[in-house]
N, C-alpha and C positions, 0 to 999 in steps of 0.2 A: 652610265650603265651600271646596274647593280650586278656584281658577279653572281649573286644568289640566283637570279633568274636564268642566267646562262648556264649555271651548274645543274639545273633541273633537267629532267628528261621525261617526256610524256608522250606515249605512243597511242594516245586515245583520239587520234584524228579520224576516226571512223564514224559511221552513222551513229547518232545518239550521243556524240560528244557534246557537252553543254557549252553553249555560247556564253561568253563573259557578260556579266551585268555591266551597266554603264559605270558604276562605281569601281568595279574590278578593272575594267579596261582603262579608266582614267589613272588608277594607281599604277598599272603596268606601263602606261605610256610615259609616266614620269621617269621611268628607268630606261627608256629608249629614246635617246636624244635625236631630234629631228624626224622621228617616225611620225606619220600622220595616220589618222583614221578617217576614212571616207569610203562610201559605197560598200560597206561591210567588209573592208579589208585594211590591213596595215601596210603602209608603203613608205619607202624612203629612196631618194636619189643619192647615189654615191658618185663622186666625181674623182677623176684620175688625170694624171699628166699626159698619158698617151694610151694607145691601143694595147700595148704589151701589159701595162699595169691593169687595164680594164679586164683583159682576158685572164690574167692571173687571179684576180678577184673572183671572176665568174667560176673558174675551176675550183677555187677554195669553197665557194658557196655550194657548188655541186657536191663536193665531198661532205660538207655539213648536211646537206639535204639527204644524201644517201645514208649517212650514219643515223640520222633522226627519222628516216622514212617519212619525211614531210617535205614537199617540194614547192618552192616559191614560183610565182610567175616572174620571169625576168625579161626586161626590155634592155637589150644590149646595144650600145652606140660606141663611137670611137673613143670617147673619154668619159663616159658615164654609164651607169647601170641603174635602172629602176627595179627594185625588188619589192614584190607584193606578196603578202601572206593572207590567206583566208582558208578556213576549213570548209570546203564546198559541201561536204556531206552534212555539216552542222548548220550551214546557211549563214555563216558569219565567222567572227573571230573567237577563237578558243584559247585556252591557256597554252596549248601547244604552239599556236601561231606566235605568241609573245616569247615563248622559250626559244623558238627557232630564230626570231628576229634578234633576240639578245645574243645568240650564238653567232649570227652574221655580223652584228655590231662588234663583237669581240675580235673579229678578224682584222678590223682597222684601228682598234684602240690599243 
């Protein structure tokens, strides 16, 4: 994960935010280990030892989402969380999705 991406802030997740080109998306995915692009969204499964660690991670993600004003879709299970980012108003992945994914990634690295 490149700290440069996590250090950015982009509040342009509103209608009209530009989707990333294939080249831009590929470049940013290199900085996001194990994040995948499919169905117009970035996703990653995070695994934990137990429910307590899972919920601690979910709460940390909620804090990041609140600060960035950009909220991922989360699928929460006993020992794993699937986090997905997409800017719905833009119809796909924007720079802000990559920035927020990098900030979530920084929570575990």
